[in-house]
N, C-alpha and C positions, 0 to 999 in steps of 0.2 A: 441287316444290318450292313454295314460302310466294312469292306475289304482289312481297314485297321485294323478292329472292332472283332472281327474273325476269326485274327491272325494273334490277341489277343489275349482272347480268352480263350489257347487250350497251350499259352507257353507255361509257364511253374516261376513261380514266384521270383526268383531273384536272378530267374535269365534271359537273358539281352540282347536284342537282335545287333548285330553286327554289318548285315550287311544285308541288303534287297530291288528284288527286280524283276523282270519281267521277258516272254521272247520280243524279242528287236520288230520295235512295226515295219517299218522297213520290209526286213525280209517277212512277214506276215505276210504282209502285203502283193510281193514278187510273187511266193509263191500260190498264191490266191491265183492272180494273173497271170499264172502260168502255164497249172490245174485248167484253169479252161477255156484255152487258148487247144491245150491239148484233146481237151473234150468234142471239143465245137469243129478239129480237124478230124480227131475219125469220126464223127457222127456227120457229119458233110461231106466225107466218102464213103459212111454207108448208102446219106442221101440217091449217090447217083444212083447205085445199085438200084435193078427191076425189081428182083422176087432175091431173098432171102431161103436155099432150100432145110430145110430143118432133120431128125425124126425123134418122135416127141412118143414114153408105148409100140415104141417098134417098128410103128409107122413115118411115112413121108410127109413130111407137112411142108408147107410154103409164106411165106410171108412178105410185105413191102418188104421195100428198105428204105422208105419214106419212115414205119415204122417205128421197122428196128434204132435207126437214125434219134426219134425222138425218144424212145426210151433208155438209149444213151444219153444223151445228154442232160436228160432229166435225173438218168442216176452222178451223170459230175455232178449235174448243181446242189444233185444235195450234196455230196460227196467234196468238195471242197469249202462250202460254205462252214457244214460240221466241221473239219479238220481247219478252217479260218478265225468261226470265234473257238474253237477248246483253246487252241493254243492261243486270243487275246485274251482270256482268262485267266488262260496260267500263270501264277503267279509264284515264284522264291523265293527266303527268307535263307541265309543261314547267320547262327545265333551260336554264344558261346558254348553251347551242348551237343547241336544238333541242325538239320538239311531239313528245311523240309517242303513238298511240294503242291501248289493250291493249285487244284482244277476241279474240272467238273461244269457244263452245261445248266443243266438245273439244280443239281444239292450240290454242295461240297463239300471234293475232297481235302483229304490231307493226307501226303504221304512221307513218315515222318523216321528221318533217318540218324539215329547217334553217331556220330563220330567214330565209336567204340565199339561199332561195328565194320567201316570203313576198308574195307584190306589199301585201297588205293583210287583215284583218281587221276586225271588226264586227261587233257587236251584240246579239242579235234575243232579243227578252224579250215571250212572245205576253199573253194576256190571265189562264192559270192560273199564268206563274210570275210575274207582276210579285204572286201573288195566295200563292208561294208565297217567294219575292222570288228566283227565282234564275234561267238563263238559260242558251242561246246563243251560247256563240261560233263565229263566219263562220271557214275562212279559205283565203284565193285563192291561191292558188299557183299561179293559170294557165290551167285546165284547165277542158276545156269541154265541153260532149254542144251535137249538132243534130239538130234536130225539125223536121220536113217536116209539116207540114195537109191539112188533101182537097185542095185548092188546089195543093198541091205550092209554097208559099211554105215557107221552110229560112228558122230561127230560131235563135241560137248563146247558147243562156243556160250564164252558172256553174256549176261541180259546185263544194263551198267543198269541204274536211271539216273538220269539227266538231266539236265540246266538245257533248255535247246535256250540259240542264237542266242547271249544274254550279250551285252558290250559291256566293254574292257575286258575279257575272260581271262586273260595274264593278272592282271592285278588281284581280278575273284579268286584262281585259283592259286597264287600268292598268299591272299588271306586263308585259303582255304588250309593247304601246304600245318601252315605256321600257328592250323584248330587243330586240326591233325595228331600234331607235332604236340601239341602238350597235353591234349589229351588220353593220346596214348604216357605218357608220363605223370598223370595221376592214376590212370588204368593203372598204373604199375604200383603205385604208391600205395590205391587202393581208395583211394578218394573216387572215382570214378564211377562204382557201382552203385554208391549210397548214392549217389548222384545222379546215377538212373532211377534206381527203385524211387528215393523219395518223386522226379519227375514223371511220374507213369501213374503214379497214385492223384 
């Protein structure tokens, strides 16, 4: 099934696509190259070590540096290409009712975020993003994650749904804000709840 057909099958009858995009291909390629260089550098530095001592089941054991270097390189290659292809197949869609995030290397997964669920959104542009005129939109739906430090102090951080490294992020964000305002107005009128129930059936 083609990507267009996959998305069309989950849209509501009156739902219209306003924008769709992918993770910027140049960013994906650069991140792959940097990741490969990093793992090559690490494995190269370990390769020059004759033996590496480690403990297993309370016993002291040794392993050659070349073996450890090979394992690091294999792990790095697998991880780098998994991340590359995961981002390559990812697709983002904004309709007049929600945001859809399509992902999945083997199967196809959809994360559906209705505008009525969104608390806020912001644009994050890093150094590489600025050079390539791309950016990431962070979508806050109220999800949080708790972490504790070594002193037992717990901190709560917002977990964002992300539209990673998309082209023309500020233009997309502008539409995003307009759509949010429109959906909030429809929520106050009671129309949004009826539409969401109809779309989810």
